[in-house]
C-alpha positions as CSV (number, residue, x, y, z in Angstrom):
1,X,-11.3,-53.0,-64.0
2,X,-14.4,-51.3,-64.9
3,X,-15.6,-50.5,-61.3
4,X,-11.8,-48.9,-61.2
5,X,-12.5,-47.0,-63.5
6,X,-15.9,-45.5,-62.8
7,X,-14.1,-44.8,-59.5
8,X,-11.5,-43.1,-61.1
9,X,-13.7,-41.3,-63.4
10,X,-15.7,-39.6,-61.0
11,X,-12.7,-38.4,-59.4
12,X,-11.3,-36.7,-62.4
13,X,-14.5,-35.2,-63.3
14,X,-14.6,-33.6,-60.0
15,X,-10.7,-32.2,-60.4
16,X,-12.4,-30.8,-64.0
17,X,-15.2,-29.3,-63.0
18,X,-13.2,-27.8,-60.0
19,X,-9.9,-26.8,-62.3
20,X,-11.5,-26.2,-65.8
21,X,-15.0,-25.0,-65.2
22,X,-14.7,-23.4,-61.7
23,X,-18.1,-24.7,-60.5
24,X,-18.4,-24.1,-56.9
25,X,-18.2,-27.2,-54.4
26,X,-22.0,-27.3,-54.2
27,X,-22.4,-27.4,-57.9
28,X,-19.4,-30.0,-58.1
29,X,-21.4,-32.5,-55.9
30,X,-24.7,-32.0,-57.5
31,X,-23.4,-32.5,-61.0
32,X,-21.7,-35.6,-59.6
33,X,-24.6,-36.6,-57.9
34,X,-26.8,-36.4,-61.6
35,X,-23.9,-38.5,-63.3
36,X,-23.6,-41.4,-60.9
37,X,-27.6,-41.8,-60.6
38,X,-27.3,-42.2,-64.5
39,X,-24.5,-44.6,-64.1
40,X,-26.3,-46.8,-61.9
41,X,-29.7,-46.6,-63.7
42,X,-27.4,-48.1,-66.7
43,X,-25.8,-50.7,-64.5
44,X,-29.1,-51.8,-63.2
45,X,-31.1,-52.1,-66.2
46,X,-27.9,-54.2,-67.8
47,X,-28.1,-56.2,-64.4
48,X,-32.0,-56.8,-65.0
49,X,-31.6,-57.8,-68.8
50,X,-31.6,-61.7,-69.5
51,X,-28.4,-63.1,-69.4
52,X,-26.6,-59.6,-68.6
53,X,-24.9,-60.7,-65.5
54,X,-23.2,-63.9,-67.9
55,X,-22.5,-61.9,-70.6
56,X,-21.3,-58.6,-68.8
57,X,-20.1,-60.1,-65.2
58,X,-18.2,-57.1,-64.6
59,X,-21.2,-55.4,-64.3
60,X,-21.9,-56.2,-60.8
61,X,-18.5,-55.1,-59.7
62,X,-19.0,-51.9,-61.6
63,X,-22.3,-51.5,-59.6
64,X,-21.1,-52.0,-56.2
65,X,-18.7,-49.3,-56.7
66,X,-21.1,-47.1,-58.1
67,X,-23.0,-47.5,-54.7
68,X,-20.0,-47.4,-52.1
69,X,-19.4,-44.3,-54.2
70,X,-23.1,-43.1,-53.7
71,X,-22.2,-43.5,-50.0
72,X,-19.8,-40.8,-50.0
73,X,-21.6,-38.6,-52.2
74,X,-25.0,-38.7,-50.2
75,X,-22.9,-37.8,-47.0
76,X,-21.0,-35.0,-49.3
77,X,-24.5,-33.6,-50.5
78,X,-26.2,-33.8,-47.1
79,X,-23.3,-32.1,-45.2
80,X,-22.7,-29.6,-48.2
81,X,-25.7,-28.5,-50.9
82,X,-28.4,-29.5,-48.4
83,X,-27.2,-28.2,-45.1
84,X,-28.0,-30.8,-43.2
85,X,-25.4,-30.9,-40.4
86,X,-26.9,-33.0,-37.7
87,X,-29.3,-34.8,-39.8
88,X,-27.1,-35.9,-42.3
89,X,-27.3,-39.2,-40.7
90,X,-30.8,-39.9,-42.3
91,X,-29.7,-40.0,-46.0
92,X,-26.7,-42.2,-45.2
93,X,-29.1,-44.6,-43.2
94,X,-31.6,-44.5,-46.0
95,X,-28.6,-45.2,-48.5
96,X,-27.4,-48.0,-46.7
97,X,-30.6,-49.7,-46.2
98,X,-31.2,-49.6,-49.9
99,X,-27.7,-51.0,-50.6
100,X,-28.8,-53.9,-48.1
101,X,-32.0,-54.0,-49.9
102,X,-30.3,-55.0,-53.3
103,X,-27.8,-57.5,-51.6
104,X,-30.9,-58.9,-49.9
105,X,-32.7,-59.2,-53.5
106,X,-29.5,-60.6,-54.6
107,X,-29.5,-63.5,-52.8
108,X,-33.1,-64.1,-52.4
109,X,-34.3,-63.7,-56.3
110,X,-30.9,-62.6,-58.4
111,X,-30.3,-64.6,-61.1
112,X,-28.5,-68.0,-61.3
113,X,-25.1,-66.4,-61.9
114,X,-25.2,-64.2,-59.0
115,X,-22.5,-64.8,-56.3
116,X,-24.4,-65.1,-53.4
117,X,-21.7,-65.8,-50.9
118,X,-19.8,-62.8,-52.3
119,X,-23.3,-60.6,-51.7
120,X,-23.5,-62.1,-47.8
121,X,-19.6,-60.8,-46.9
122,X,-21.2,-57.4,-48.8
123,X,-24.4,-57.4,-46.1
124,X,-21.7,-58.1,-43.5
125,X,-19.6,-54.9,-44.6
126,X,-23.1,-52.9,-44.8
127,X,-23.8,-54.2,-41.8
128,X,-20.5,-53.0,-39.8
129,X,-21.1,-49.6,-41.1
130,X,-24.6,-49.8,-39.6
131,X,-22.8,-50.3,-36.0
132,X,-21.3,-47.0,-36.5
133,X,-24.4,-45.6,-38.2
134,X,-26.7,-47.0,-35.6
135,X,-24.9,-45.6,-32.7
136,X,-24.8,-42.0,-34.5
137,X,-28.6,-42.3,-35.2
138,X,-29.9,-43.0,-31.7
139,X,-27.2,-41.5,-29.2
140,X,-27.0,-38.0,-31.6
141,X,-30.0,-38.0,-34.0
142,X,-32.3,-39.3,-31.6
143,X,-30.8,-38.0,-28.5
144,X,-32.1,-41.7,-27.3
145,X,-31.2,-43.5,-23.9
146,X,-28.6,-46.2,-24.0
147,X,-31.1,-48.7,-24.3
148,X,-32.1,-47.4,-27.9
149,X,-28.8,-48.8,-29.4
150,X,-29.8,-52.3,-28.6
151,X,-33.1,-51.9,-30.1
152,X,-31.2,-50.6,-33.4
153,X,-28.3,-52.2,-33.6
154,X,-28.7,-55.5,-31.8
155,X,-32.0,-55.8,-33.3
156,X,-30.2,-55.5,-36.9
157,X,-28.0,-58.3,-35.9
158,X,-30.4,-60.6,-34.6
159,X,-32.1,-59.9,-37.6
160,X,-29.3,-60.9,-40.0
161,X,-27.8,-63.6,-37.6
162,X,-31.3,-65.1,-38.3
163,X,-31.4,-64.8,-41.6
164,X,-28.0,-65.8,-42.3
165,X,-29.0,-69.1,-40.4
166,X,-31.9,-69.7,-42.3
167,X,-30.0,-69.5,-45.0
168,X,-27.2,-71.7,-44.1
169,X,-28.5,-74.3,-46.2
170,X,-28.1,-73.0,-49.6
171,X,-25.3,-71.0,-48.6
172,X,-22.9,-70.0,-46.3
173,X,-22.7,-66.7,-44.6
174,X,-19.9,-66.9,-41.8
175,X,-19.2,-63.3,-42.4
176,X,-22.7,-62.1,-41.7
177,X,-22.3,-64.2,-38.9
178,X,-20.2,-62.7,-37.5
179,X,-20.8,-59.2,-38.2
180,X,-24.4,-60.1,-36.5
181,X,-22.6,-61.0,-33.7
182,X,-20.6,-58.1,-33.2
183,X,-24.1,-55.7,-33.8
184,X,-25.6,-57.2,-30.7
185,X,-22.4,-57.4,-28.7
186,X,-21.3,-54.1,-28.9
187,X,-24.7,-52.2,-27.9
188,X,-25.1,-55.0,-25.0
189,X,-21.3,-53.4,-23.8
190,X,-22.2,-50.0,-24.3
191,X,-25.4,-50.2,-22.2
192,X,-23.8,-52.2,-18.7
193,X,-21.1,-49.5,-19.1
194,X,-23.5,-47.0,-19.0
195,X,-26.1,-48.3,-16.7
196,X,-23.8,-50.4,-14.1
197,X,-20.6,-49.1,-14.5
198,X,-17.6,-51.8,-13.5
199,X,-20.2,-54.0,-12.7
200,X,-22.3,-53.7,-16.2
201,X,-19.0,-54.4,-17.9
202,X,-18.7,-57.5,-15.9
203,X,-22.5,-58.7,-16.4
204,X,-21.5,-57.5,-19.9
205,X,-18.7,-59.4,-20.2
206,X,-20.6,-62.9,-19.0
207,X,-23.4,-62.2,-21.3
208,X,-21.1,-61.7,-24.2
209,X,-19.2,-64.8,-23.4
210,X,-22.4,-66.8,-23.3
211,X,-23.5,-64.6,-26.9
212,X,-20.6,-66.0,-28.6
213,X,-20.2,-69.6,-27.4
214,X,-23.7,-69.8,-28.4
215,X,-23.1,-68.4,-31.9
216,X,-19.8,-70.2,-32.4
217,X,-21.6,-73.5,-32.3
218,X,-24.5,-72.4,-34.4
219,X,-21.9,-70.9,-37.0
220,X,-19.9,-74.6,-36.8
221,X,-23.2,-76.1,-37.7
222,X,-24.6,-73.7,-40.3
223,X,-22.7,-74.4,-43.7
224,X,-24.0,-76.8,-46.3
225,X,-20.3,-78.5,-46.0
226,X,-20.8,-79.0,-42.0
227,X,-24.5,-80.8,-42.9
228,X,-22.9,-83.3,-45.3
229,X,-20.0,-84.2,-43.1
230,X,-22.4,-84.7,-40.1
231,X,-24.6,-86.8,-42.3
232,X,-21.9,-89.1,-43.3
């Protein structure tokens, strides 16, 4: 509920600034940015305190909700007050990278009470968002060739799958593995269609089948429970 209250509070604040104070749209966005920044700092400090997550388990949900709201506000700030137009993808990429880095920190170095499997799901969602942003960045912002999404999006998928497989002895991250597979397959399909037409699509289908077959085997052997079953 604190996370819901935080999100609704930002909405009501925006309505109040528009209807009662009569701020312009850009001014309203700047005020919301400031309020959200303060909220993130307070929540982060609470999380970093010794025993903070154990005493206040609601803080993590509120922090994640704030980061999600921040993603929307970053986009609004880039398009509105900053008027970045086609370059608005860059601050969105920076915020997405920050969110992924924080989730990674939580899995690797967070307190014992940190729900690492849940953070793995969050990383999977962020990777799905990156598939869209990565294509936009490669093809629109950078105006690159069809090979560039393979480097940006597919490379992120390979890195995520490798990480999830390495961590599988301690925590199972099947959602991250699935998102990683999609992040690699999507640019391969795009490249095959763009470079080879129908023949390229067939080649991409074959490559996809091989990748999915291999990944399904690795995912089935990755979790702690499956390792114990094989040992038994």
